[in-house]
mmCIF entry with sequence, helices, sheets and N, C-alpha, C, O atoms, coordinates in Angstrom:
data_MODEL
# 
_entry.id   MODEL 
# 
_entity.id                         1 
_entity.type                       polymer 
_entity.pdbx_number_of_molecules   1 
# 
_entity_poly.entity_id                      1 
_entity_poly.type                           'polypeptide(L)' 
_entity_poly.nstd_linkage                   no 
_entity_poly.nstd_monomer                   no 
_entity_poly.pdbx_seq_one_letter_code       MARTAGDTLDVFTMIDIFKYVIYGIAAAFFVYGILLMVEGFFTT 
_entity_poly.pdbx_seq_one_letter_code_can   MARTAGDTLDVFTMIDIFKYVIYGIAAAFFVYGILLMVEGFFTT 
_entity_poly.pdbx_strand_id                 A 
# 
loop_
_entity_poly_seq.entity_id 
_entity_poly_seq.num 
_entity_poly_seq.mon_id 
_entity_poly_seq.hetero 
1 1  MET n 
1 2  ALA n 
1 3  ARG n 
1 4  THR n 
1 5  ALA n 
1 6  GLY n 
1 7  ASP n 
1 8  THR n 
1 9  LEU n 
1 10 ASP n 
1 11 VAL n 
1 12 PHE n 
1 13 THR n 
1 14 MET n 
1 15 ILE n 
1 16 ASP n 
1 17 ILE n 
1 18 PHE n 
1 19 LYS n 
1 20 TYR n 
1 21 VAL n 
1 22 ILE n 
1 23 TYR n 
1 24 GLY n 
1 25 ILE n 
1 26 ALA n 
1 27 ALA n 
1 28 ALA n 
1 29 PHE n 
1 30 PHE n 
1 31 VAL n 
1 32 TYR n 
1 33 GLY n 
1 34 ILE n 
1 35 LEU n 
1 36 LEU n 
1 37 MET n 
1 38 VAL n 
1 39 GLU n 
1 40 GLY n 
1 41 PHE n 
1 42 PHE n 
1 43 THR n 
1 44 THR n 
# 
_struct_asym.id          A 
_struct_asym.entity_id   1 
# 
_struct_conf.conf_type_id            HELX_P 
_struct_conf.id                      HELX_P1 
_struct_conf.pdbx_PDB_helix_id       AA1 
_struct_conf.beg_label_comp_id       ASP 
_struct_conf.beg_label_asym_id       A 
_struct_conf.beg_label_seq_id        7 
_struct_conf.pdbx_beg_PDB_ins_code   ? 
_struct_conf.end_label_comp_id       THR 
_struct_conf.end_label_asym_id       A 
_struct_conf.end_label_seq_id        43 
_struct_conf.pdbx_end_PDB_ins_code   ? 
_struct_conf.beg_auth_comp_id        ASP 
_struct_conf.beg_auth_asym_id        A 
_struct_conf.beg_auth_seq_id         7 
_struct_conf.end_auth_comp_id        THR 
_struct_conf.end_auth_asym_id        A 
_struct_conf.end_auth_seq_id         43 
_struct_conf.pdbx_PDB_helix_class    1 
_struct_conf.details                 ? 
_struct_conf.pdbx_PDB_helix_length   37 
# 
_struct_conf_type.id          HELX_P 
_struct_conf_type.criteria    ? 
_struct_conf_type.reference   ? 
# 
loop_
_atom_site.group_PDB 
_atom_site.id 
_atom_site.type_symbol 
_atom_site.label_atom_id 
_atom_site.label_alt_id 
_atom_site.label_comp_id 
_atom_site.label_asym_id 
_atom_site.label_entity_id 
_atom_site.label_seq_id 
_atom_site.pdbx_PDB_ins_code 
_atom_site.Cartn_x 
_atom_site.Cartn_y 
_atom_site.Cartn_z 
_atom_site.occupancy 
_atom_site.B_iso_or_equiv 
_atom_site.pdbx_formal_charge 
_atom_site.auth_seq_id 
_atom_site.auth_comp_id 
_atom_site.auth_asym_id 
_atom_site.auth_atom_id 
_atom_site.pdbx_PDB_model_num 
ATOM 1   N N  . MET A 1 1  ? 91.370 0.422   31.341 1.00 0.00 ? 1  MET A N  1 
ATOM 2   C CA . MET A 1 1  ? 90.062 0.938   30.918 1.00 0.00 ? 1  MET A CA 1 
ATOM 3   C C  . MET A 1 1  ? 90.210 2.358   30.379 1.00 0.00 ? 1  MET A C  1 
ATOM 4   O O  . MET A 1 1  ? 90.526 3.289   31.120 1.00 0.00 ? 1  MET A O  1 
ATOM 5   N N  . ALA A 1 2  ? 89.982 2.505   29.104 1.00 0.00 ? 2  ALA A N  1 
ATOM 6   C CA . ALA A 1 2  ? 90.101 3.827   28.481 1.00 0.00 ? 2  ALA A CA 1 
ATOM 7   C C  . ALA A 1 2  ? 88.715 4.415   28.240 1.00 0.00 ? 2  ALA A C  1 
ATOM 8   O O  . ALA A 1 2  ? 87.870 3.818   27.572 1.00 0.00 ? 2  ALA A O  1 
ATOM 9   N N  . ARG A 1 3  ? 88.510 5.599   28.801 1.00 0.00 ? 3  ARG A N  1 
ATOM 10  C CA . ARG A 1 3  ? 87.218 6.267   28.598 1.00 0.00 ? 3  ARG A CA 1 
ATOM 11  C C  . ARG A 1 3  ? 87.344 7.246   27.429 1.00 0.00 ? 3  ARG A C  1 
ATOM 12  O O  . ARG A 1 3  ? 87.509 8.451   27.619 1.00 0.00 ? 3  ARG A O  1 
ATOM 13  N N  . THR A 1 4  ? 87.262 6.706   26.239 1.00 0.00 ? 4  THR A N  1 
ATOM 14  C CA . THR A 1 4  ? 87.388 7.560   25.064 1.00 0.00 ? 4  THR A CA 1 
ATOM 15  C C  . THR A 1 4  ? 86.046 8.189   24.699 1.00 0.00 ? 4  THR A C  1 
ATOM 16  O O  . THR A 1 4  ? 85.987 9.351   24.298 1.00 0.00 ? 4  THR A O  1 
ATOM 17  N N  . ALA A 1 5  ? 84.976 7.419   24.839 1.00 0.00 ? 5  ALA A N  1 
ATOM 18  C CA . ALA A 1 5  ? 83.656 7.939   24.468 1.00 0.00 ? 5  ALA A CA 1 
ATOM 19  C C  . ALA A 1 5  ? 82.795 8.108   25.713 1.00 0.00 ? 5  ALA A C  1 
ATOM 20  O O  . ALA A 1 5  ? 82.883 7.315   26.651 1.00 0.00 ? 5  ALA A O  1 
ATOM 21  N N  . GLY A 1 6  ? 81.973 9.131   25.716 1.00 0.00 ? 6  GLY A N  1 
ATOM 22  C CA . GLY A 1 6  ? 81.074 9.351   26.848 1.00 0.00 ? 6  GLY A CA 1 
ATOM 23  C C  . GLY A 1 6  ? 79.825 8.502   26.736 1.00 0.00 ? 6  GLY A C  1 
ATOM 24  O O  . GLY A 1 6  ? 79.002 8.482   27.651 1.00 0.00 ? 6  GLY A O  1 
ATOM 25  N N  . ASP A 1 7  ? 79.672 7.790   25.607 1.00 0.00 ? 7  ASP A N  1 
ATOM 26  C CA . ASP A 1 7  ? 78.489 6.950   25.413 1.00 0.00 ? 7  ASP A CA 1 
ATOM 27  C C  . ASP A 1 7  ? 78.465 5.784   26.398 1.00 0.00 ? 7  ASP A C  1 
ATOM 28  O O  . ASP A 1 7  ? 77.409 5.421   26.915 1.00 0.00 ? 7  ASP A O  1 
ATOM 29  N N  . THR A 1 8  ? 79.640 5.200   26.653 1.00 0.00 ? 8  THR A N  1 
ATOM 30  C CA . THR A 1 8  ? 79.693 4.030   27.525 1.00 0.00 ? 8  THR A CA 1 
ATOM 31  C C  . THR A 1 8  ? 79.216 4.388   28.929 1.00 0.00 ? 8  THR A C  1 
ATOM 32  O O  . THR A 1 8  ? 78.482 3.622   29.553 1.00 0.00 ? 8  THR A O  1 
ATOM 33  N N  . LEU A 1 9  ? 79.632 5.550   29.424 1.00 0.00 ? 9  LEU A N  1 
ATOM 34  C CA . LEU A 1 9  ? 79.228 5.980   30.761 1.00 0.00 ? 9  LEU A CA 1 
ATOM 35  C C  . LEU A 1 9  ? 77.708 6.160   30.814 1.00 0.00 ? 9  LEU A C  1 
ATOM 36  O O  . LEU A 1 9  ? 77.065 5.756   31.784 1.00 0.00 ? 9  LEU A O  1 
ATOM 37  N N  . ASP A 1 10 ? 77.138 6.766   29.772 1.00 0.00 ? 10 ASP A N  1 
ATOM 38  C CA . ASP A 1 10 ? 75.690 6.961   29.733 1.00 0.00 ? 10 ASP A CA 1 
ATOM 39  C C  . ASP A 1 10 ? 74.965 5.619   29.735 1.00 0.00 ? 10 ASP A C  1 
ATOM 40  O O  . ASP A 1 10 ? 73.968 5.445   30.436 1.00 0.00 ? 10 ASP A O  1 
ATOM 41  N N  . VAL A 1 11 ? 75.470 4.675   28.948 1.00 0.00 ? 11 VAL A N  1 
ATOM 42  C CA . VAL A 1 11 ? 74.838 3.353   28.875 1.00 0.00 ? 11 VAL A CA 1 
ATOM 43  C C  . VAL A 1 11 ? 74.881 2.673   30.236 1.00 0.00 ? 11 VAL A C  1 
ATOM 44  O O  . VAL A 1 11 ? 73.888 2.089   30.671 1.00 0.00 ? 11 VAL A O  1 
ATOM 45  N N  . PHE A 1 12 ? 76.020 2.746   30.906 1.00 0.00 ? 12 PHE A N  1 
ATOM 46  C CA . PHE A 1 12 ? 76.132 2.089   32.211 1.00 0.00 ? 12 PHE A CA 1 
ATOM 47  C C  . PHE A 1 12 ? 75.238 2.751   33.249 1.00 0.00 ? 12 PHE A C  1 
ATOM 48  O O  . PHE A 1 12 ? 74.639 2.065   34.078 1.00 0.00 ? 12 PHE A O  1 
ATOM 49  N N  . THR A 1 13 ? 75.142 4.078   33.215 1.00 0.00 ? 13 THR A N  1 
ATOM 50  C CA . THR A 1 13 ? 74.263 4.748   34.177 1.00 0.00 ? 13 THR A CA 1 
ATOM 51  C C  . THR A 1 13 ? 72.807 4.415   33.874 1.00 0.00 ? 13 THR A C  1 
ATOM 52  O O  . THR A 1 13 ? 72.008 4.248   34.795 1.00 0.00 ? 13 THR A O  1 
ATOM 53  N N  . MET A 1 14 ? 72.452 4.317   32.591 1.00 0.00 ? 14 MET A N  1 
ATOM 54  C CA . MET A 1 14 ? 71.082 3.945   32.224 1.00 0.00 ? 14 MET A CA 1 
ATOM 55  C C  . MET A 1 14 ? 70.761 2.536   32.703 1.00 0.00 ? 14 MET A C  1 
ATOM 56  O O  . MET A 1 14 ? 69.664 2.285   33.202 1.00 0.00 ? 14 MET A O  1 
ATOM 57  N N  . ILE A 1 15 ? 71.716 1.609   32.554 1.00 0.00 ? 15 ILE A N  1 
ATOM 58  C CA . ILE A 1 15 ? 71.507 0.236   33.018 1.00 0.00 ? 15 ILE A CA 1 
ATOM 59  C C  . ILE A 1 15 ? 71.345 0.223   34.536 1.00 0.00 ? 15 ILE A C  1 
ATOM 60  O O  . ILE A 1 15 ? 70.503 -0.505  35.062 1.00 0.00 ? 15 ILE A O  1 
ATOM 61  N N  . ASP A 1 16 ? 72.144 1.021   35.240 1.00 0.00 ? 16 ASP A N  1 
ATOM 62  C CA . ASP A 1 16 ? 72.035 1.102   36.699 1.00 0.00 ? 16 ASP A CA 1 
ATOM 63  C C  . ASP A 1 16 ? 70.659 1.619   37.108 1.00 0.00 ? 16 ASP A C  1 
ATOM 64  O O  . ASP A 1 16 ? 70.016 1.048   37.990 1.00 0.00 ? 16 ASP A O  1 
ATOM 65  N N  . ILE A 1 17 ? 70.209 2.695   36.472 1.00 0.00 ? 17 ILE A N  1 
ATOM 66  C CA . ILE A 1 17 ? 68.895 3.256   36.802 1.00 0.00 ? 17 ILE A CA 1 
ATOM 67  C C  . ILE A 1 17 ? 67.799 2.250   36.472 1.00 0.00 ? 17 ILE A C  1 
ATOM 68  O O  . ILE A 1 17 ? 66.859 2.078   37.248 1.00 0.00 ? 17 ILE A O  1 
ATOM 69  N N  . PHE A 1 18 ? 67.916 1.582   35.324 1.00 0.00 ? 18 PHE A N  1 
ATOM 70  C CA . PHE A 1 18 ? 66.922 0.588   34.920 1.00 0.00 ? 18 PHE A CA 1 
ATOM 71  C C  . PHE A 1 18 ? 66.860 -0.551  35.930 1.00 0.00 ? 18 PHE A C  1 
ATOM 72  O O  . PHE A 1 18 ? 65.782 -1.040  36.270 1.00 0.00 ? 18 PHE A O  1 
ATOM 73  N N  . LYS A 1 19 ? 68.059 -0.975  36.414 1.00 0.00 ? 19 LYS A N  1 
ATOM 74  C CA . LYS A 1 19 ? 68.120 -2.053  37.405 1.00 0.00 ? 19 LYS A CA 1 
ATOM 75  C C  . LYS A 1 19 ? 67.426 -1.633  38.695 1.00 0.00 ? 19 LYS A C  1 
ATOM 76  O O  . LYS A 1 19 ? 66.676 -2.415  39.280 1.00 0.00 ? 19 LYS A O  1 
ATOM 77  N N  . TYR A 1 20 ? 67.673 -0.405  39.142 1.00 0.00 ? 20 TYR A N  1 
ATOM 78  C CA . TYR A 1 20 ? 67.018 0.072   40.365 1.00 0.00 ? 20 TYR A CA 1 
ATOM 79  C C  . TYR A 1 20 ? 65.510 0.177   40.178 1.00 0.00 ? 20 TYR A C  1 
ATOM 80  O O  . TYR A 1 20 ? 64.753 -0.130  41.098 1.00 0.00 ? 20 TYR A O  1 
ATOM 81  N N  . VAL A 1 21 ? 65.061 0.607   38.995 1.00 0.00 ? 21 VAL A N  1 
ATOM 82  C CA . VAL A 1 21 ? 63.618 0.709   38.728 1.00 0.00 ? 21 VAL A CA 1 
ATOM 83  C C  . VAL A 1 21 ? 62.980 -0.680  38.759 1.00 0.00 ? 21 VAL A C  1 
ATOM 84  O O  . VAL A 1 21 ? 61.911 -0.862  39.342 1.00 0.00 ? 21 VAL A O  1 
ATOM 85  N N  . ILE A 1 22 ? 63.635 -1.656  38.131 1.00 0.00 ? 22 ILE A N  1 
ATOM 86  C CA . ILE A 1 22 ? 63.094 -3.021  38.111 1.00 0.00 ? 22 ILE A CA 1 
ATOM 87  C C  . ILE A 1 22 ? 63.022 -3.576  39.529 1.00 0.00 ? 22 ILE A C  1 
ATOM 88  O O  . ILE A 1 22 ? 62.014 -4.172  39.910 1.00 0.00 ? 22 ILE A O  1 
ATOM 89  N N  . TYR A 1 23 ? 64.094 -3.383  40.321 1.00 0.00 ? 23 TYR A N  1 
ATOM 90  C CA . TYR A 1 23 ? 64.075 -3.876  41.699 1.00 0.00 ? 23 TYR A CA 1 
ATOM 91  C C  . TYR A 1 23 ? 63.002 -3.176  42.518 1.00 0.00 ? 23 TYR A C  1 
ATOM 92  O O  . TYR A 1 23 ? 62.358 -3.807  43.356 1.00 0.00 ? 23 TYR A O  1 
ATOM 93  N N  . GLY A 1 24 ? 62.800 -1.886  42.289 1.00 0.00 ? 24 GLY A N  1 
ATOM 94  C CA . GLY A 1 24 ? 61.771 -1.148  43.025 1.00 0.00 ? 24 GLY A CA 1 
ATOM 95  C C  . GLY A 1 24 ? 60.379 -1.665  42.706 1.00 0.00 ? 24 GLY A C  1 
ATOM 96  O O  . GLY A 1 24 ? 59.558 -1.842  43.606 1.00 0.00 ? 24 GLY A O  1 
ATOM 97  N N  . ILE A 1 25 ? 60.108 -1.907  41.424 1.00 0.00 ? 25 ILE A N  1 
ATOM 98  C CA . ILE A 1 25 ? 58.787 -2.416  41.028 1.00 0.00 ? 25 ILE A CA 1 
ATOM 99  C C  . ILE A 1 25 ? 58.578 -3.817  41.596 1.00 0.00 ? 25 ILE A C  1 
ATOM 100 O O  . ILE A 1 25 ? 57.488 -4.135  42.074 1.00 0.00 ? 25 ILE A O  1 
ATOM 101 N N  . ALA A 1 26 ? 59.613 -4.656  41.549 1.00 0.00 ? 26 ALA A N  1 
ATOM 102 C CA . ALA A 1 26 ? 59.491 -6.015  42.075 1.00 0.00 ? 26 ALA A CA 1 
ATOM 103 C C  . ALA A 1 26 ? 59.227 -5.984  43.580 1.00 0.00 ? 26 ALA A C  1 
ATOM 104 O O  . ALA A 1 26 ? 58.395 -6.742  44.076 1.00 0.00 ? 26 ALA A O  1 
ATOM 105 N N  . ALA A 1 27 ? 59.925 -5.119  44.304 1.00 0.00 ? 27 ALA A N  1 
ATOM 106 C CA . ALA A 1 27 ? 59.726 -5.022  45.752 1.00 0.00 ? 27 ALA A CA 1 
ATOM 107 C C  . ALA A 1 27 ? 58.325 -4.503  46.058 1.00 0.00 ? 27 ALA A C  1 
ATOM 108 O O  . ALA A 1 27 ? 57.683 -4.969  46.999 1.00 0.00 ? 27 ALA A O  1 
ATOM 109 N N  . ALA A 1 28 ? 57.845 -3.533  45.261 1.00 0.00 ? 28 ALA A N  1 
ATOM 110 C CA . ALA A 1 28 ? 56.501 -2.989  45.486 1.00 0.00 ? 28 ALA A CA 1 
ATOM 111 C C  . ALA A 1 28 ? 55.445 -4.071  45.272 1.00 0.00 ? 28 ALA A C  1 
ATOM 112 O O  . ALA A 1 28 ? 54.513 -4.188  46.067 1.00 0.00 ? 28 ALA A O  1 
ATOM 113 N N  . PHE A 1 29 ? 55.581 -4.866  44.205 1.00 0.00 ? 29 PHE A N  1 
ATOM 114 C CA . PHE A 1 29 ? 54.621 -5.939  43.962 1.00 0.00 ? 29 PHE A CA 1 
ATOM 115 C C  . PHE A 1 29 ? 54.704 -7.001  45.050 1.00 0.00 ? 29 PHE A C  1 
ATOM 116 O O  . PHE A 1 29 ? 53.684 -7.568  45.441 1.00 0.00 ? 29 PHE A O  1 
ATOM 117 N N  . PHE A 1 30 ? 55.922 -7.279  45.547 1.00 0.00 ? 30 PHE A N  1 
ATOM 118 C CA . PHE A 1 30 ? 56.106 -8.267  46.616 1.00 0.00 ? 30 PHE A CA 1 
ATOM 119 C C  . PHE A 1 30 ? 55.372 -7.829  47.876 1.00 0.00 ? 30 PHE A C  1 
ATOM 120 O O  . PHE A 1 30 ? 54.638 -8.613  48.479 1.00 0.00 ? 30 PHE A O  1 
ATOM 121 N N  . VAL A 1 31 ? 55.571 -6.572  48.273 1.00 0.00 ? 31 VAL A N  1 
ATOM 122 C CA . VAL A 1 31 ? 54.904 -6.043  49.471 1.00 0.00 ? 31 VAL A CA 1 
ATOM 123 C C  . VAL A 1 31 ? 53.394 -6.007  49.259 1.00 0.00 ? 31 VAL A C  1 
ATOM 124 O O  . VAL A 1 31 ? 52.631 -6.319  50.173 1.00 0.00 ? 31 VAL A O  1 
ATOM 125 N N  . TYR A 1 32 ? 52.958 -5.627  48.051 1.00 0.00 ? 32 TYR A N  1 
ATOM 126 C CA . TYR A 1 32 ? 51.523 -5.562  47.752 1.00 0.00 ? 32 TYR A CA 1 
ATOM 127 C C  . TYR A 1 32 ? 50.895 -6.956  47.839 1.00 0.00 ? 32 TYR A C  1 
ATOM 128 O O  . TYR A 1 32 ? 49.795 -7.111  48.370 1.00 0.00 ? 32 TYR A O  1 
ATOM 129 N N  . GLY A 1 33 ? 51.592 -7.965  47.320 1.00 0.00 ? 33 GLY A N  1 
ATOM 130 C CA . GLY A 1 33 ? 51.089 -9.340  47.392 1.00 0.00 ? 33 GLY A CA 1 
ATOM 131 C C  . GLY A 1 33 ? 51.001 -9.822  48.829 1.00 0.00 ? 33 GLY A C  1 
ATOM 132 O O  . GLY A 1 33 ? 50.033 -10.486 49.199 1.00 0.00 ? 33 GLY A O  1 
ATOM 133 N N  . ILE A 1 34 ? 52.000 -9.497  49.646 1.00 0.00 ? 34 ILE A N  1 
ATOM 134 C CA . ILE A 1 34 ? 51.971 -9.908  51.056 1.00 0.00 ? 34 ILE A CA 1 
ATOM 135 C C  . ILE A 1 34 ? 50.809 -9.227  51.773 1.00 0.00 ? 34 ILE A C  1 
ATOM 136 O O  . ILE A 1 34 ? 50.124 -9.860  52.577 1.00 0.00 ? 34 ILE A O  1 
ATOM 137 N N  . LEU A 1 35 ? 50.581 -7.945  51.490 1.00 0.00 ? 35 LEU A N  1 
ATOM 138 C CA . LEU A 1 35 ? 49.467 -7.228  52.124 1.00 0.00 ? 35 LEU A CA 1 
ATOM 139 C C  . LEU A 1 35 ? 48.135 -7.846  51.711 1.00 0.00 ? 35 LEU A C  1 
ATOM 140 O O  . LEU A 1 35 ? 47.253 -8.016  52.552 1.00 0.00 ? 35 LEU A O  1 
ATOM 141 N N  . LEU A 1 36 ? 47.973 -8.184  50.441 1.00 0.00 ? 36 LEU A N  1 
ATOM 142 C CA . LEU A 1 36 ? 46.727 -8.804  49.983 1.00 0.00 ? 36 LEU A CA 1 
ATOM 143 C C  . LEU A 1 36 ? 46.535 -10.165 50.650 1.00 0.00 ? 36 LEU A C  1 
ATOM 144 O O  . LEU A 1 36 ? 45.422 -10.507 51.051 1.00 0.00 ? 36 LEU A O  1 
ATOM 145 N N  . MET A 1 37 ? 47.614 -10.943 50.770 1.00 0.00 ? 37 MET A N  1 
ATOM 146 C CA . MET A 1 37 ? 47.524 -12.260 51.381 1.00 0.00 ? 37 MET A CA 1 
ATOM 147 C C  . MET A 1 37 ? 47.132 -12.136 52.853 1.00 0.00 ? 37 MET A C  1 
ATOM 148 O O  . MET A 1 37 ? 46.266 -12.872 53.326 1.00 0.00 ? 37 MET A O  1 
ATOM 149 N N  . VAL A 1 38 ? 47.760 -11.214 53.576 1.00 0.00 ? 38 VAL A N  1 
ATOM 150 C CA . VAL A 1 38 ? 47.449 -11.023 54.995 1.00 0.00 ? 38 VAL A CA 1 
ATOM 151 C C  . VAL A 1 38 ? 46.013 -10.534 55.159 1.00 0.00 ? 38 VAL A C  1 
ATOM 152 O O  . VAL A 1 38 ? 45.301 -10.980 56.059 1.00 0.00 ? 38 VAL A O  1 
ATOM 153 N N  . GLU A 1 39 ? 45.589 -9.622  54.292 1.00 0.00 ? 39 GLU A N  1 
ATOM 154 C CA . GLU A 1 39 ? 44.226 -9.101  54.381 1.00 0.00 ? 39 GLU A CA 1 
ATOM 155 C C  . GLU A 1 39 ? 43.212 -10.217 54.122 1.00 0.00 ? 39 GLU A C  1 
ATOM 156 O O  . GLU A 1 39 ? 42.217 -10.328 54.838 1.00 0.00 ? 39 GLU A O  1 
ATOM 157 N N  . GLY A 1 40 ? 43.459 -11.031 53.115 1.00 0.00 ? 40 GLY A N  1 
ATOM 158 C CA . GLY A 1 40 ? 42.562 -12.147 52.832 1.00 0.00 ? 40 GLY A CA 1 
ATOM 159 C C  . GLY A 1 40 ? 42.567 -13.166 53.957 1.00 0.00 ? 40 GLY A C  1 
ATOM 160 O O  . GLY A 1 40 ? 41.543 -13.787 54.242 1.00 0.00 ? 40 GLY A O  1 
ATOM 161 N N  . PHE A 1 41 ? 43.715 -13.342 54.597 1.00 0.00 ? 41 PHE A N  1 
ATOM 162 C CA . PHE A 1 41 ? 43.806 -14.307 55.694 1.00 0.00 ? 41 PHE A CA 1 
ATOM 163 C C  . PHE A 1 41 ? 43.021 -13.829 56.910 1.00 0.00 ? 41 PHE A C  1 
ATOM 164 O O  . PHE A 1 41 ? 42.403 -14.632 57.609 1.00 0.00 ? 41 PHE A O  1 
ATOM 165 N N  . PHE A 1 42 ? 43.045 -12.521 57.162 1.00 0.00 ? 42 PHE A N  1 
ATOM 166 C CA . PHE A 1 42 ? 42.355 -11.996 58.344 1.00 0.00 ? 42 PHE A CA 1 
ATOM 167 C C  . PHE A 1 42 ? 40.858 -11.821 58.120 1.00 0.00 ? 42 PHE A C  1 
ATOM 168 O O  . PHE A 1 42 ? 40.086 -11.869 59.077 1.00 0.00 ? 42 PHE A O  1 
ATOM 169 N N  . THR A 1 43 ? 40.433 -11.619 56.874 1.00 0.00 ? 43 THR A N  1 
ATOM 170 C CA . THR A 1 43 ? 39.010 -11.393 56.623 1.00 0.00 ? 43 THR A CA 1 
ATOM 171 C C  . THR A 1 43 ? 38.236 -12.701 56.560 1.00 0.00 ? 43 THR A C  1 
ATOM 172 O O  . THR A 1 43 ? 37.020 -12.691 56.753 1.00 0.00 ? 43 THR A O  1 
ATOM 173 N N  . THR A 1 44 ? 38.890 -13.826 56.298 1.00 0.00 ? 44 THR A N  1 
ATOM 174 C CA . THR A 1 44 ? 38.166 -15.096 56.205 1.00 0.00 ? 44 THR A CA 1 
ATOM 175 C C  . THR A 1 44 ? 37.897 -15.673 57.575 1.00 0.00 ? 44 THR A C  1 
ATOM 176 O O  . THR A 1 44 ? 37.296 -16.741 57.688 1.00 0.00 ? 44 THR A O  1 
# 
């Protein structure tokens, strides 16, 4: 693996950050959906 250009490192770090952001949003929506489901279950 030859690191001739610094562009590749930037691209990989951007992909890593993007992946963490996507996982964070998915986890937040998952927890939010579970909270809404539990709240609806207890209020009925």
